[in-house]
N, C-alpha and C positions, 0 to 999 in steps of 0.2 A: 727539439722543443725542451727536452729534459736538461740540456746544458744550461738553459736560462736559470733553472732552479738549483741544479747541483753546483753551479758556480757561486752560490751564496757563501759568504763568509761563515765558516763553521761556528764562530762565536755567536752568530745571530740566532742559531737554533739550540744553543746550550741553555739549559734551565738555570734559573737563579731563584732562590727563595728569599723573600723579604718579609720581615716582621712588620705588621701594621697594627695600629690600635683602632678598634671599632668601638666607640663609646666606652673607652677605658679598658676594654678587654683586648689583650694582645693575641693576635693570630698570625699564622704564617701562610703566605701565598706563594706558590711555585709556578712561575711562568717562564717561557723562553725570553731571551734577551730582546728579541725583536718586538715582542708584545709589550715588554716594559718600556721600550723606547717610544712606541706609539702612545702608550698611556701617559708618558711624560709630556709628549707633544700636546695631547688633549688637555691635560691638566694645566700646562703652561699657557694655553690660549686664554684661560679664564683666571690666570694668576693664582692657581692653586698648586699645592704639592701633590704628588701622586697619592700619598696617604689621604689627603683631604678629598681628592677625586674618588678614591675607592670607597671612602666612608659615605660620600654623597650618593654614589651609584648604589651602594648597599641599602641605604635608607630609602631611596626612591623605588628600588626593586621591591623591598618589603612593603612599602606603602601601596604599590600598585598590585602586587601579586600575593601579598600576605605571607610569603615564605621565600627562602632562598635555597635552591637546589645546589647544583655544582657551581659555586661562585667563581672558581678559577676558569672554568669553561665559559661562563658568562663574560668574564673580563677579556678572554681571547676573542670572543665574538664581538664585543664592543670595539676592540682594536681593529678587527677586520671590517666591521660595519663602517667605522670612521673612514678608513681608506677607500672603501667601496663608494661611500657617499661623495667623497672628494672626486673619485674617478668619474662618477656620473655627473659631476658639476652641480650637485645639490647643496654642497657646502663649499665655501671657498678654500683653496689651498693656502692662501695667505694666513699664516699663523698669527698675524696681528689682529685678525678678526675674531673677537671672542665668540665662542659657541653660544653663550648665554644671550648674545644679542640677536641670534637667529630666531625666526618664528618656526618652532618645532613642527607645528601642524602643517605649515607650508612645505617644509622639507619632506615630511612624511607623505603629503599629498603628491609632491613631485615624484617620490619613489613609486607610488602606486601608478602614476601616469607614464613613467618611463618605459617605452616599448623595449621588449627584450627580443633581439634578433634570433632567428632560428639558427641552431648550430649548423655548421657546414660539414658535409661529408668530405672525405679525402679528395674526391674528384671535383669538389666545389659545388656539388648539388646540395639542395636543402635537405635537412634531416628528414623532412616528410617523404621526399623521393627515396632517400636511403632506406627508410623503414618499409616502403611498399614493395 
């Protein structure tokens, strides 16, 4: 199993710092290259630059939550959540489909309804049996 992960290109998990401007204020964000790559894909789907996407995410997060905690971690989760939603078939893999064209409530509703299979024990038994 681990070979799948350790076989990754080391450059994908190297960190890179980018300067971005949030409403005229320059700030630095440090993320792994793989996260930057996913954010570039997300931004490109809606014809935005990564800086524009980050500013939009920041603004909507502040509007919804009133504050921003660890914004770099939030961006990592955004990238992972994007890939997870694609894997679950809740948003199309086709990068030509703009994310803004999707019904966010329908996507989130699908996320709530997607059944989660029980993890399998090493012998193939369900996690329930493994715990009893």
